[in-house]
C-alpha positions as CSV (number, residue, x, y, z in Angstrom):
1,X,-15.3,106.7,98.8
2,X,-13.4,103.4,98.0
3,X,-15.5,100.2,97.8
4,X,-13.6,96.9,97.7
5,X,-15.2,93.9,96.2
6,X,-14.3,90.3,97.0
7,X,-14.1,88.4,93.7
8,X,-16.3,85.3,93.4
9,X,-18.2,83.9,90.5
10,X,-21.5,83.4,92.1
11,X,-23.1,82.4,88.8
12,X,-21.0,79.3,88.5
13,X,-20.3,78.5,92.1
14,X,-23.4,79.8,93.9
15,X,-23.5,82.2,96.9
16,X,-21.0,81.9,99.8
17,X,-21.9,79.2,102.2
18,X,-24.5,80.3,104.7
19,X,-25.9,83.1,102.5
20,X,-29.1,82.0,100.8
21,X,-30.1,83.4,97.4
22,X,-33.1,85.6,98.7
23,X,-30.8,87.2,101.3
24,X,-28.1,87.8,98.7
25,X,-30.7,89.5,96.4
26,X,-31.9,91.7,99.3
27,X,-28.3,92.8,100.1
28,X,-27.6,93.7,96.4
29,X,-30.8,95.7,96.2
30,X,-30.0,97.6,99.4
31,X,-26.5,98.4,98.1
32,X,-27.8,99.9,94.9
33,X,-30.6,101.7,96.6
34,X,-28.1,103.4,99.0
35,X,-25.8,104.2,96.1
36,X,-28.5,106.0,94.2
37,X,-29.6,107.9,97.4
38,X,-26.1,109.0,98.3
39,X,-25.1,110.2,94.8
40,X,-28.3,111.5,93.5
41,X,-27.9,115.2,92.3
42,X,-29.5,118.0,94.1
43,X,-32.5,119.8,92.6
44,X,-31.3,122.6,90.3
45,X,-30.8,125.9,92.0
46,X,-31.3,124.5,95.5
47,X,-28.6,123.9,98.1
48,X,-28.3,123.4,101.8
49,X,-31.7,121.8,102.3
50,X,-31.9,119.8,105.6
51,X,-34.2,116.8,106.2
52,X,-37.7,118.0,106.7
53,X,-37.2,121.0,104.5
54,X,-36.2,123.4,107.4
55,X,-34.5,125.8,105.0
56,X,-32.9,126.2,101.6
57,X,-31.2,128.5,99.2
58,X,-32.0,129.4,95.6
59,X,-30.9,131.9,93.0
60,X,-33.9,132.9,90.9
61,X,-34.1,135.2,87.9
62,X,-37.3,137.1,87.2
63,X,-38.5,138.0,83.7
64,X,-37.5,141.7,84.4
65,X,-33.9,140.6,84.8
66,X,-33.7,141.0,88.6
67,X,-31.8,138.1,90.2
68,X,-32.9,137.1,93.7
69,X,-30.7,135.3,96.2
70,X,-33.3,133.6,98.4
71,X,-33.2,131.8,101.7
72,X,-36.4,130.1,102.9
73,X,-36.7,129.0,106.5
74,X,-39.2,128.7,109.4
75,X,-39.9,131.6,111.7
76,X,-38.5,129.8,114.7
77,X,-35.2,129.6,113.0
78,X,-34.9,133.4,112.7
79,X,-32.7,135.4,115.0
80,X,-32.1,139.2,115.2
81,X,-28.8,140.6,116.4
82,X,-26.9,143.8,116.5
83,X,-23.5,143.9,114.7
84,X,-20.9,146.4,113.8
85,X,-19.4,144.9,110.6
86,X,-20.2,143.7,107.1
87,X,-22.6,140.7,107.4
88,X,-20.0,138.5,105.6
89,X,-17.5,139.2,108.4
90,X,-19.7,137.8,111.2
91,X,-19.8,134.1,112.3
92,X,-23.5,133.8,111.5
93,X,-25.4,133.0,108.3
94,X,-28.1,135.5,107.3
95,X,-28.7,138.9,105.7
96,X,-28.7,142.5,106.7
97,X,-31.6,143.9,108.7
98,X,-33.3,147.3,109.0
99,X,-32.1,150.9,108.5
100,X,-29.5,152.7,110.6
101,X,-27.6,155.9,111.0
102,X,-24.2,156.3,112.5
103,X,-24.5,153.1,114.5
104,X,-28.0,153.8,115.7
105,X,-30.8,151.4,114.7
106,X,-33.7,153.2,113.0
107,X,-35.9,150.1,112.5
108,X,-37.6,147.9,115.1
109,X,-35.5,144.8,115.9
110,X,-37.0,143.1,118.9
111,X,-36.9,139.6,120.4
112,X,-39.4,138.8,123.2
113,X,-39.9,142.6,123.9
114,X,-36.1,143.2,124.2
115,X,-34.4,145.3,121.5
116,X,-31.2,143.9,120.1
117,X,-29.1,146.9,121.1
118,X,-29.9,148.5,124.5
119,X,-33.0,148.6,126.6
120,X,-36.7,149.1,125.8
121,X,-37.4,152.7,125.0
122,X,-33.8,153.6,124.2
123,X,-33.2,155.6,121.1
124,X,-31.3,153.6,118.4
125,X,-31.8,150.3,120.3
126,X,-34.1,148.6,117.8
127,X,-37.2,149.6,119.9
128,X,-38.4,152.1,117.3
129,X,-39.1,152.6,113.7
130,X,-37.6,156.1,114.2
131,X,-39.7,159.2,113.4
132,X,-42.7,157.4,111.9
133,X,-44.8,154.2,111.8
134,X,-43.4,151.7,109.3
135,X,-44.1,148.2,108.1
136,X,-42.8,145.6,110.7
137,X,-42.8,141.9,110.1
138,X,-44.0,140.2,113.3
139,X,-44.0,136.5,114.3
140,X,-46.3,135.5,117.2
141,X,-44.6,132.6,118.8
142,X,-47.8,131.4,120.5
143,X,-50.1,131.3,117.5
144,X,-47.4,130.8,115.0
145,X,-48.8,133.5,112.8
146,X,-46.9,136.1,110.8
147,X,-48.1,139.6,110.0
148,X,-47.0,143.0,108.8
149,X,-48.0,145.7,111.3
150,X,-47.4,149.4,110.8
151,X,-46.0,150.7,114.0
152,X,-43.6,153.3,115.4
153,X,-42.6,151.4,118.6
154,X,-42.4,147.8,119.7
155,X,-45.0,148.3,122.4
156,X,-47.6,149.1,119.8
157,X,-47.3,145.6,118.2
158,X,-50.1,143.2,118.7
159,X,-48.9,139.8,120.0
160,X,-50.3,137.1,122.2
161,X,-47.4,136.9,124.6
162,X,-44.8,139.6,124.9
163,X,-42.2,137.0,125.9
164,X,-42.7,134.9,122.8
165,X,-42.3,136.9,119.5
166,X,-39.9,138.7,117.3
167,X,-40.3,141.7,115.1
168,X,-38.3,143.2,112.3
169,X,-38.9,146.7,111.0
170,X,-38.5,148.0,107.5
171,X,-41.0,149.4,104.9
172,X,-44.3,147.8,103.9
173,X,-44.1,145.9,100.7
174,X,-47.9,145.7,100.4
175,X,-48.0,142.5,98.4
176,X,-51.8,142.3,98.5
177,X,-52.4,146.0,97.8
178,X,-51.6,146.7,94.1
179,X,-53.4,150.0,94.1
180,X,-52.0,151.5,97.3
181,X,-48.6,149.8,98.1
182,X,-46.6,152.6,96.5
183,X,-48.3,155.4,98.4
184,X,-47.9,153.5,101.6
185,X,-44.2,152.9,101.0
186,X,-43.7,156.6,100.2
187,X,-45.6,157.5,103.4
188,X,-43.1,155.3,105.3
189,X,-40.2,157.2,103.6
190,X,-38.9,154.3,101.6
191,X,-35.5,155.7,100.5
192,X,-34.5,155.9,96.8
193,X,-37.6,153.9,95.7
194,X,-37.4,155.1,92.1
195,X,-33.6,154.7,91.8
196,X,-31.7,151.6,90.6
197,X,-30.2,150.3,93.9
198,X,-29.3,146.9,95.4
199,X,-32.3,145.7,97.4
200,X,-33.1,143.3,100.2
201,X,-36.4,142.2,101.8
202,X,-38.2,139.7,104.0
203,X,-41.5,138.0,103.0
204,X,-43.7,135.1,104.0
205,X,-46.1,132.7,102.4
206,X,-49.4,130.8,103.2
207,X,-47.4,127.9,104.6
208,X,-45.8,130.1,107.2
209,X,-42.3,130.1,105.7
210,X,-40.0,133.1,105.8
211,X,-38.0,134.2,102.8
212,X,-34.9,136.3,103.2
213,X,-34.1,138.1,99.9
214,X,-31.1,140.0,98.5
215,X,-30.4,141.0,94.9
216,X,-27.2,142.0,93.3
217,X,-29.1,143.5,90.4
218,X,-29.5,147.3,90.8
219,X,-33.2,148.0,90.4
220,X,-36.1,150.2,91.6
221,X,-38.2,149.3,94.5
222,X,-41.1,148.4,92.2
223,X,-38.9,146.2,90.0
224,X,-37.6,144.3,93.1
225,X,-41.2,143.9,94.3
226,X,-42.3,142.6,90.9
227,X,-39.5,140.1,90.9
228,X,-40.5,138.9,94.4
229,X,-44.1,138.5,93.4
230,X,-43.2,136.5,90.3
231,X,-40.6,134.2,91.7
232,X,-41.2,133.7,95.4
233,X,-43.8,131.0,96.3
234,X,-46.1,131.8,93.4
235,X,-49.8,131.7,94.4
236,X,-48.8,131.4,98.1
237,X,-47.0,134.6,98.9
238,X,-48.8,136.8,101.5
239,X,-46.8,139.9,102.5
240,X,-43.5,141.3,103.5
241,X,-41.2,144.3,104.0
242,X,-38.4,146.0,102.3
243,X,-35.2,146.1,104.3
244,X,-32.2,148.4,104.1
245,X,-30.7,148.3,100.6
246,X,-27.9,149.6,98.3
247,X,-24.5,149.0,99.8
248,X,-26.2,147.5,102.9
249,X,-27.7,144.6,100.9
250,X,-25.5,141.8,102.2
251,X,-25.7,138.0,102.6
252,X,-23.6,135.3,104.1
253,X,-24.5,131.6,103.7
254,X,-21.7,129.1,104.1
255,X,-19.2,130.0,101.3
256,X,-21.6,132.4,99.5
257,X,-20.8,136.0,100.2
258,X,-22.6,139.1,99.0
259,X,-20.8,142.1,100.5
260,X,-22.8,145.1,99.1
261,X,-20.3,147.9,99.0
262,X,-18.4,146.4,101.9
263,X,-19.8,148.9,104.4
264,X,-20.4,147.9,108.0
265,X,-24.1,147.5,109.0
266,X,-25.5,147.5,112.5
267,X,-28.2,144.9,112.5
268,X,-28.6,141.4,111.0
269,X,-31.3,138.8,110.5
270,X,-29.6,135.4,111.3
271,X,-30.4,131.8,110.9
272,X,-30.1,130.0,114.2
273,X,-29.3,126.7,112.4
274,X,-28.1,126.0,108.9
């Protein structure tokens, strides 16, 4: 930005004709106020925050060494879509979604009672948490409430209006259940829980904000969960789900790219606006 000043010694000669001293002072104050506002640095670790706090990005490091790439947003800004590529090769911002096998979706991914790939009831469409009931994060668009429901099919989910909700399946994180979360996750066949793998997840807090999470730090499921509990909305976090992980842990946000092992994935959680 180039700012050109017109030279004038106002101390000696007074203000320009027709510009009284009080008005000149107000103009100068407004100029410096705008300058400070325009060039003030962003809060450390936070980027891409729109007016009103609709969403933001942070990189957070937990005391156990796990680094979390985090996106927080509002439930109405979440989209679910079927893809056939690495998340970083899509036009959308967001992260990978649920589990899959040979192009078939193995986790619920439903918008307004419509699976993201195919028709209700179709195998591999996103209608089912295939083979067993698993933790599914549900947003009720009427009440505005978020919940984790353990279900095998989308028609089992409890919502106010089946034309106004979304649901993303994964594995229960059990953030309020310290004594039983691990047994529940194992009952839902959480893969490689005790191995050091890349991880991703989706959690929510008391204020109704959604957090999309990806780590580039190989870690166990428990270490990932511990990092989430420590760093994400401390004292306000309610619950969430583990998503697909390892090479499927992928994120795209403007110029930020996390590619996992560059494999294609088949479902993505998107940001409608960024």
